[in-house]
C-alpha positions in Angstrom: 122.2 48.1 168.0 125.5 49.7 168.7 126.9 48.3 165.5 123.9 49.6 163.6 124.5 53.1 165.0 128.2 52.9 164.1 127.4 52.2 160.5 124.6 54.7 160.1 125.5 58.2 161.2 122.3 59.8 160.1 120.3 57.2 162.0 122.3 58.3 165.1 121.0 61.8 164.7 117.3 60.8 164.7 117.7 58.3 167.4 119.3 61.0 169.5 116.5 63.4 168.6 113.8 60.9 169.7 115.5 60.2 173.0 116.2 63.9 173.5 112.5 64.7 173.0 111.5 62.1 175.6 114.1 63.2 178.1 113.2 66.9 177.5 109.5 66.2 178.4 110.4 64.8 181.9 109.3 67.3 184.5 110.7 67.5 188.0 109.0 70.0 190.3 107.6 71.7 187.2 111.0 72.0 185.4 112.0 70.2 182.2 115.0 70.4 180.0 113.0 70.9 176.8 115.1 70.9 173.7 118.3 70.8 175.8 117.4 67.2 176.4 118.9 66.4 173.0 122.4 67.3 174.3 122.1 64.8 177.2 120.6 62.2 174.9 123.6 62.7 172.6 126.0 62.2 175.5 124.2 59.0 176.3 124.3 57.7 172.7 127.9 58.7 172.2 129.0 57.0 175.4 128.0 53.6 174.0 131.1 53.4 171.8 134.0 55.6 170.7 133.2 54.6 167.1 129.8 56.3 167.1 130.7 59.6 165.4 129.2 62.5 163.4 130.9 64.7 160.9 131.5 68.2 162.3 129.7 69.8 159.4 126.4 68.4 160.7 126.4 70.2 164.0 128.0 73.3 162.5 125.2 73.5 159.9 122.7 73.2 162.8 124.4 76.0 164.7 124.5 78.3 161.7 120.8 77.7 161.1 119.9 78.3 164.7 121.8 81.5 165.4 121.0 83.0 161.9 117.2 82.5 162.2 117.1 83.9 165.7 119.1 86.9 164.6 116.7 87.6 161.6 113.7 87.5 163.9 115.4 89.7 166.6 117.0 92.3 164.4 114.1 94.9 164.5 113.7 94.5 168.3 117.4 94.9 168.9 117.7 98.1 166.9 114.7 99.6 168.7 116.2 98.6 172.0 119.2 100.7 171.3 117.0 103.7 172.1 115.2 104.7 175.3 114.9 102.2 178.1 116.6 99.4 176.0 119.9 101.1 176.6 119.5 100.6 180.4 118.6 97.0 179.9 121.6 96.2 177.8 124.0 98.1 180.1 122.7 96.0 183.0 123.2 92.7 181.0 126.6 93.7 179.8 127.8 94.5 183.3 126.6 91.2 184.8 127.9 89.1 181.9 131.4 90.7 182.3 131.3 89.6 186.0 130.6 86.0 185.1 133.9 85.0 183.4 135.8 86.7 186.2 134.0 84.5 188.8 134.6 81.4 186.7 138.2 82.2 186.3 138.9 82.9 190.0 136.9 79.9 191.2 138.1 77.6 188.5 141.7 78.4 189.1 141.3 77.7 192.8 139.7 74.3 192.0 142.5 73.5 189.5 140.2 73.3 186.4 141.6 73.4 182.9 140.9 76.3 180.6 138.6 74.4 178.3 136.6 73.0 181.2 136.2 76.5 182.7 135.0 77.9 179.3 132.5 75.2 179.0 131.4 75.8 182.6 130.9 79.5 181.7 128.7 78.5 178.7 126.7 76.0 180.7 126.1 78.2 183.8 124.7 80.9 181.4 123.0 78.2 179.2 124.4 79.3 175.9 125.1 76.7 173.2 126.7 79.1 170.6 129.2 80.0 173.3 130.0 76.3 173.7 130.4 76.1 169.9 132.9 79.0 170.0 134.9 77.1 172.7 134.8 73.8 170.8 136.1 75.6 167.7 138.8 77.4 169.7 140.1 74.2 171.5 140.0 72.0 168.4 143.2 69.9 168.3 144.2 71.2 171.7 143.4 68.3 174.2 145.6 69.8 176.9 143.0 72.5 177.5 140.4 70.0 178.7 136.9 69.1 177.5 134.4 72.0 177.4 131.5 69.6 177.2 132.3 68.3 180.6 132.0 71.8 182.2 128.9 72.6 180.0 127.0 69.5 180.8 127.4 69.7 184.6 126.7 73.4 184.8 123.8 73.6 182.3 120.9 72.1 184.4 121.4 74.4 187.3 121.9 77.2 184.8 118.2 76.9 184.2 116.9 75.7 187.6 119.1 78.2 189.5 117.7 81.1 187.6 114.1 80.0 188.1 114.7 79.6 191.8 116.3 83.0 192.1 113.4 84.6 190.2 110.8 82.9 192.3 112.5 83.6 195.7 113.3 87.3 195.0 109.8 88.0 193.8 108.6 86.9 197.3 111.4 88.7 199.1 110.9 92.0 197.2 107.1 91.7 197.4 106.6 92.3 193.7 103.0 92.8 192.5 103.0 91.7 188.9 99.3 92.3 188.5 99.7 96.0 189.4 102.7 96.3 187.1 100.7 94.9 184.2 98.2 97.8 184.7 100.9 100.4 185.0 102.6 99.2 181.8 99.3 99.0 179.9 100.2 95.6 178.7 97.8 93.8 176.3 97.0 90.6 178.1 93.9 89.4 176.3 92.6 88.8 172.8 91.4 91.8 170.9 87.7 92.6 171.0 85.3 94.8 169.0 82.8 97.0 170.7 80.6 99.9 169.6 80.4 103.3 171.3 77.7 106.0 170.8 79.5 109.3 170.7 78.3 112.0 173.1 79.4 115.5 172.1 81.2 116.8 169.0 85.0 116.8 168.7 87.4 119.1 166.8 90.2 116.6 166.6 90.4 113.9 163.9 90.4 110.2 164.9 94.1 110.0 164.3 94.7 113.0 166.6 92.6 111.5 169.3 94.5 108.3 169.2 97.8 110.2 169.4 96.7 112.6 172.2 95.3 109.9 174.5 97.9 107.2 173.6 95.0 104.8 172.8 96.3 101.5 171.4 93.0 100.8 169.5 91.6 100.9 166.0 88.4 102.6 164.9 86.9 100.4 162.2 83.3 101.3 161.2 81.1 104.3 161.8 77.4 104.6 161.5 76.3 108.3 161.0 72.6 108.8 160.7 72.1 105.2 159.6 74.8 105.4 156.9 77.6 102.9 157.4 81.2 103.7 156.3 84.8 103.1 157.3 86.4 105.2 160.0 89.2 107.0 158.2 92.1 108.7 160.0 90.9 112.2 159.1 87.3 111.5 160.4 85.9 114.0 163.0 83.4 112.4 165.4 80.0 114.0 165.9 77.2 113.7 168.4 75.2 110.5 167.8 77.8 108.7 165.8 78.2 105.0 166.5 81.8 103.7 166.1 83.2 100.2 166.4 86.5 100.1 168.4 89.0 97.2 168.1 91.6 96.6 170.8 92.3 95.0 174.1 89.3 94.9 176.5 90.7 97.5 179.0 91.8 99.8 176.2 88.4 99.6 174.4 86.6 100.3 177.7 88.7 103.4 178.3 87.8 104.7 174.8 84.1 104.1 175.4 84.1 105.9 178.7 85.8 108.9 177.1 83.8 109.2 174.0 80.3 108.4 175.2 78.3 105.3 176.1 78.3 101.6 175.0 76.1 100.8 172.1 74.2 97.6 171.4 74.6 98.0 167.7 76.7 95.3 166.0 78.1 97.2 163.1 80.1 94.2 161.8 76.9 92.2 161.4 76.0 94.3 158.4 78.0 92.8 155.6 75.9 94.0 152.7 78.3 96.6 151.6 81.4 96.3 153.8 82.9 92.9 154.5 85.9 91.5 156.4 88.2 88.6 155.7 91.4 87.1 157.2 94.2 86.7 154.7 97.9 85.8 154.8 100.7 88.2 153.8 102.8 86.1 151.5 103.8 88.6 148.7 107.4 89.8 149.2 106.7 93.2 147.6 104.5 94.3 150.5 106.6 93.2 153.5 109.3 95.3 155.1 107.4 98.6 154.5 105.3 100.6 157.0 101.5 100.5 156.3 101.5 104.2 155.6 103.7 103.5 152.6 101.5 100.8 151.2 98.5 103.2 151.1 95.9 100.4 151.2 93.1 102.8 151.9 93.9 104.9 148.8 94.4 102.0 146.5 91.6 99.7 147.6 89.4 101.7 150.0 90.1 99.2 152.8 91.7 99.2 156.3 93.5 96.6 158.3 91.9 96.1 161.7 94.1 93.4 163.1 97.5 91.8 162.4 98.1 88.3 163.8 101.8 87.4 164.2 102.4 84.0 165.6 99.9 83.5 168.3 99.4 87.2 169.1 97.0 89.8 167.7 98.4 93.3 167.1 96.5 96.6 166.6 97.9 98.0 163.4 99.2 101.6 163.2 100.6 103.6 160.3 104.1 102.5 161.5 103.3 98.8 161.6 105.6 96.8 159.2 104.1 93.7 157.7 106.1 90.5 157.8 105.9 87.3 155.8 103.4 85.0 157.5 101.3 87.7 159.1 97.6 87.0 159.0 95.7 90.3 158.6 92.0 91.2 159.0 90.9 93.3 156.0 87.8 95.5 156.2 86.4 97.1 153.1 84.0 97.0 150.2 83.0 93.5 149.2 84.1 94.1 145.6 87.6 95.1 146.7 88.4 92.2 149.1 89.6 89.8 146.3 91.8 92.5 144.9 93.4 93.0 148.3 93.9 89.3 148.6 95.8 89.2 145.3 97.9 92.2 146.4 98.9 90.7 149.7 99.4 87.2 148.3 97.2 85.2 150.7 99.0 82.0 149.8 99.6 79.6 152.7 101.7 77.4 150.4 104.1 80.2 149.6 104.7 80.8 153.3 106.3 77.3 153.5 108.8 78.3 150.8 112.2 80.0 151.4 113.9 82.5 149.2 117.1 80.5 148.6 118.9 83.5 147.1 118.6 85.8 150.1 118.8 83.0 152.6 122.1 81.7 151.1 123.6 85.1 150.6 122.9 86.0 154.2 124.4 82.8 155.6 127.4 83.1 153.2 128.1 86.7 154.4 127.8 85.5 158.0 130.3 82.7 157.5 132.8 85.0 155.8 132.5 87.5 158.6 133.1 84.7 161.1 136.4 83.8 159.4 137.8 87.4 159.8 140.6 87.4 162.3 140.7 90.4 164.7 144.0 91.2 166.6 144.0 91.5 170.4 146.6 93.0 172.8 149.4 90.7 173.6 149.7 89.1 170.2 146.4 87.2 170.5 143.7 87.0 167.9 139.9 86.7 168.0 137.3 85.7 165.4 133.5 85.5 165.6 133.5 82.0 164.1 130.5 80.0 162.7 128.3 81.2 165.6 129.1 85.0 165.9 129.4 85.8 162.2 126.0 84.6 161.1 124.5 86.1 164.2 125.8 89.6 163.5 124.9 89.5 159.8 121.4 88.1 160.7 120.8 91.0 163.1 121.7 93.6 160.4 119.7 91.9 157.7 116.8 91.3 160.1 116.8 95.0 161.0 116.9 96.1 157.3 114.1 93.7 156.4 114.6 94.3 152.7 117.1 95.9 150.3 115.3 97.0 147.2 113.6 93.9 145.9 115.5 91.5 148.1 113.6 90.4 151.2 116.0 89.1 153.9 113.4 87.9 156.5 111.7 84.5 156.6 108.1 83.6 157.0 107.3 83.2 160.7 106.6 79.4 160.6 109.6 78.7 158.3 111.9 80.6 160.7 110.7 78.6 163.7 111.1 75.3 161.8 114.6 76.0 160.7 115.5 77.2 164.2 114.2 74.0 165.7 116.0 71.8 163.2 119.2 73.8 163.7 119.3 73.5 167.5 118.5 69.8 167.4 121.3 69.1 164.9 123.8 71.1 166.9 123.0 69.7 170.3 122.9 66.1 169.0 126.2 66.6 167.2 128.0 68.0 170.2 126.6 65.3 172.5 127.4 62.4 170.3 130.9 63.6 169.5 131.7 64.1 173.2 129.7 61.4 174.9 132.3 58.6 175.1 135.0 61.1 176.2 132.7 62.7 178.7 131.8 59.4 180.5 135.3 57.9 180.4 137.0 61.1 181.6 134.4 61.7 184.5 136.2 62.2 187.8 134.5 62.6 191.2 136.0 65.7 192.8 136.4 67.6 189.6 132.8 67.0 188.7 131.7 68.2 192.1 133.8 71.4 191.8 132.3 72.1 188.3 128.8 71.6 189.6 129.2 73.8 192.6 131.0 76.6 190.7 128.3 76.5 188.1 125.6 76.9 190.7 127.4 79.8 192.4 128.0 81.6 189.1 124.4 81.2 188.0 122.9 82.3 191.3 125.2 85.3 191.7 124.7 86.6 188.2 120.9 86.0 188.1 120.4 87.4 191.6 122.6 90.4 191.0 120.7 91.2 187.8 117.3 91.1 189.5 118.4 93.1 192.6 120.3 95.8 190.7 117.6 96.0 188.0 114.7 96.2 190.3 116.1 98.2 193.2 118.6 100.5 191.6 117.5 100.9 188.0 113.8 100.7 188.8 113.0 98.3 186.0 109.6 96.7 186.4 109.9 93.0 187.4 107.6 92.0 184.5 110.2 93.4 182.0 113.2 92.4 184.2 112.2 88.7 184.1 112.4 88.9 180.3 115.7 90.7 180.5 117.0 87.9 182.7 115.8 85.3 180.2 117.5 87.2 177.4 120.7 87.4 179.5 120.6 83.7 179.9 119.5 83.3 176.3 117.2 80.7 177.8 113.6 80.2 176.3 112.7 78.1 179.4 113.2 81.2 181.6 111.2 83.3 179.2 108.3 80.7 179.3 108.4 80.9 183.1 108.3 84.7 183.0 105.3 84.6 180.6 103.4 82.3 182.9 104.2 84.5 185.9 103.1 87.8 184.3 100.4 86.6 182.0 101.3 89.3 179.5 103.9 90.4 176.8 106.1 92.4 179.1 108.8 89.7 179.4 109.0 89.4 175.6 109.9 93.1 175.4 112.8 92.7 177.8 114.0 89.4 176.2 114.1 90.8 172.6 115.8 93.9 173.8 118.9 92.2 175.3 119.0 88.7 173.6 121.3 89.7 170.6 123.8 91.6 172.8 123.9 88.7 175.3 124.4 86.2 172.6 127.3 88.1 171.0 128.9 89.1 174.3 128.9 85.5 175.5 130.7 84.3 172.4 133.3 87.0 172.8 133.7 86.6 176.6 134.1 82.8 176.4 137.1 83.2 174.1 138.5 85.9 176.4 138.2 83.5 179.3 140.3 81.0 177.3 143.0 83.6 176.7 143.1 84.3 180.5 
């Protein structure tokens, strides 16, 4: 078997992926490694023989795909996070991340660890594979600095488990009420519903003005006035006796009903003789990257969008909503216009599995070129973003832009996730396989113990400090703060835990707000740590 793996490098990748998947599914006290299991499977496979090798281009390709697709998806959230409360979140994360390499340096020096091992320990305790990639690139052909994978592998597991324990314990100590926070934050925690309300009284404001005045996150779809059914347009003024269908989260819809009148038993959507609705995919590049107000769907086709499904989540559309490739929208309008709208939006599931090779390749190429630029540092040292940081920054910019003229930079939702998964598996497998034999043969008892203990200490101090400072001093709701912590760790497992704890989307807001900064900052700080 070993001889077969030595002769077939591609087979090694897939064997590692299989073992990594199985290892990642193992749960201990509710915790599992997930995709990180591929790294440890790679270490296992690589330890079998020094002749089991992979070309560096394999794991570099995986890294580039991983960071670039994440950046494309996070770009819009990162830009919006630079305003308002997002500034506070990012300042907190930046401060705590700067503390981390100082702790690693002081504790590592005291334990006699080599620079490369300390840098890997930093990346592992903060569970960041691109930072590890930056270290591997920096220490290439410099064996005197030590093996970063040794520090990363021993620190990584507690980099996840330690954060989860901190979050769990501090929630108890601080007596956090996540259910009350969800109400205060008006988080949409359930699927959208459609209910009818009979209006009591006559209003002077238009529907759009009412939505803005009361901050209602709902959509008015149909209206029945004196038995005549029509679409609820933005400039509509409600009158006594009108029956209006309202789309939104259950609590938001209930609030609207109580304000406007009384619940109605009429099911307006049941009448499909004149107005019909249909779900369709957004697959045409000409309509993505633009706010709905600019598409003027009502003016062109006499229709409205009542829901936008992105991934597994339904969104109430507003004039500012920007459609993305892969969105599934619910179109409401005249039966004769539905097919025209379908052609306008594309509605091709097949097209959503395709990638625009021009924009995708241009974006990756620009990222790799930026990563090669050498920046001078004080003391005669230099710094470069490398294959991890360059594509990440370019991806953030292009993701925020969405499109440039006719060029659409973003990817369909499903294609993005697929490329991201392939990328991280290739990278983790490559790193593990290339370092497995060296990791096992160079394992030493006391050094390994020091690495493990320092990793635990760094993880707990940084995570605990983030939660205490954020909750007590900065007054950030714990629901959002858990997502900020997950973004700070750049760790999906922590985000999944936060989502299970809160049961709403609040952690995702915090995660998306700080993830890009945390990713870039770790890549920079790990190289600064090497210089120290």
